[in-house]
C-alpha positions as CSV (number, residue, x, y, z in Angstrom):
1,M,-10.9,-20.6,-4.3
2,K,-10.0,-17.6,-2.1
3,I,-12.2,-14.5,-2.5
4,L,-11.1,-10.9,-1.7
5,N,-13.7,-8.2,-1.4
6,C,-12.7,-5.2,-3.5
7,P,-14.4,-2.0,-2.2
8,L,-15.0,-0.8,-5.8
9,N,-15.7,-4.1,-7.7
10,G,-17.1,-6.4,-5.0
11,P,-16.0,-10.0,-4.3
12,R,-13.4,-11.3,-6.7
13,N,-11.0,-14.3,-7.1
14,I,-7.7,-13.5,-5.3
15,S,-5.9,-14.1,-8.6
16,E,-7.2,-10.7,-9.8
17,F,-5.2,-8.9,-7.0
18,V,-1.6,-7.8,-6.5
19,H,-0.2,-7.3,-3.0
20,G,1.3,-3.9,-2.5
21,G,2.9,-4.1,0.9
22,E,2.1,-2.9,4.4
23,V,0.6,0.5,5.0
24,R,3.1,2.5,6.9
25,D,4.0,6.1,7.6
26,M,6.3,7.3,4.8
27,P,9.3,9.4,5.8
28,D,9.8,12.6,3.9
29,P,12.0,11.4,0.9
30,N,13.5,14.9,0.6
31,L,14.6,15.1,4.3
32,C,15.4,11.5,5.4
33,S,18.7,9.7,5.2
34,D,19.4,6.9,2.7
35,S,19.4,4.5,5.6
36,E,15.9,5.7,6.8
37,W,14.5,5.4,3.3
38,A,16.0,1.9,2.9
39,D,14.4,0.8,6.2
40,Y,11.0,2.1,5.0
41,V,11.3,0.4,1.6
42,F,12.8,-2.9,2.5
43,Y,12.1,-3.8,6.2
44,Y,8.9,-4.5,8.1
45,E,7.9,-6.0,11.5
46,N,6.8,-9.5,10.4
47,S,4.9,-10.2,13.6
48,I,1.6,-12.0,14.3
49,T,-1.0,-9.3,14.3
50,V,-3.6,-7.5,12.2
51,I,-1.9,-5.3,9.6
52,K,-3.1,-2.9,7.0
53,E,-1.9,-3.7,3.5
54,W,-2.1,-2.1,0.1
55,W,-3.9,-4.2,-2.6
56,L,-4.4,-3.5,-6.3
57,H,-7.3,-4.9,-8.2
58,A,-5.3,-5.4,-11.4
59,P,-8.2,-5.4,-14.0
60,S,-9.5,-2.1,-12.8
61,G,-6.3,-0.5,-11.6
62,Y,-8.0,0.3,-8.2
63,W,-5.8,0.5,-5.1
64,F,-7.4,-0.1,-1.7
65,I,-6.5,-1.1,1.8
66,A,-7.2,-4.5,3.5
67,E,-6.8,-5.4,7.1
68,R,-5.4,-8.9,7.4
69,H,-4.5,-11.2,10.3
70,T,-0.9,-12.4,9.6
71,A,-1.3,-15.8,11.4
72,T,-4.7,-16.9,9.9
73,D,-4.4,-14.9,6.6
74,E,-8.0,-13.9,7.2
75,I,-9.1,-10.6,5.5
76,L,-11.1,-8.7,8.2
77,K,-12.0,-5.6,6.3
78,T,-11.3,-3.8,3.0
79,Y,-11.9,-0.1,2.3
80,D,-11.0,2.9,0.1
81,P,-7.8,4.7,1.1
82,S,-9.7,8.0,1.3
83,E,-11.0,6.7,4.7
84,I,-7.6,7.3,6.2
85,Y,-5.7,9.5,3.7
86,K,-7.1,12.9,3.0
87,D,-4.1,14.6,1.3
88,R,-2.1,13.5,-1.8
89,V,1.6,13.0,-1.4
90,E,3.6,15.0,-3.9
91,F,7.3,14.3,-4.7
92,S,9.4,17.3,-5.7
93,Q,11.0,17.2,-9.1
94,P,14.7,18.1,-9.5
95,P,15.3,21.3,-11.5
96,K,15.7,20.7,-15.2
97,E,19.1,21.4,-16.6
98,S,19.3,23.7,-19.5
99,V,20.9,22.3,-22.6
100,A,23.4,24.8,-24.2
């Protein structure tokens, strides 16, 4: 059984978690091209290294970051996103159309 340490809930069976993808700098969705946005959403390096990944503890709905070695699959560290992210990302909403 593989165990993953959730920073909020402690060690849990890996079956309780959902992988959310690699932590990467997000381009401004209001200013980037469709091609730049597609690269961000669909492509990644896929090299042998230590990467930061988003993980969700599904029963509690808690998102956190794990550092994992891609060759050994060893989880080296887990921590709350607030350790590296201080600001919330807000997405602008298109103006509502009036109904006549």
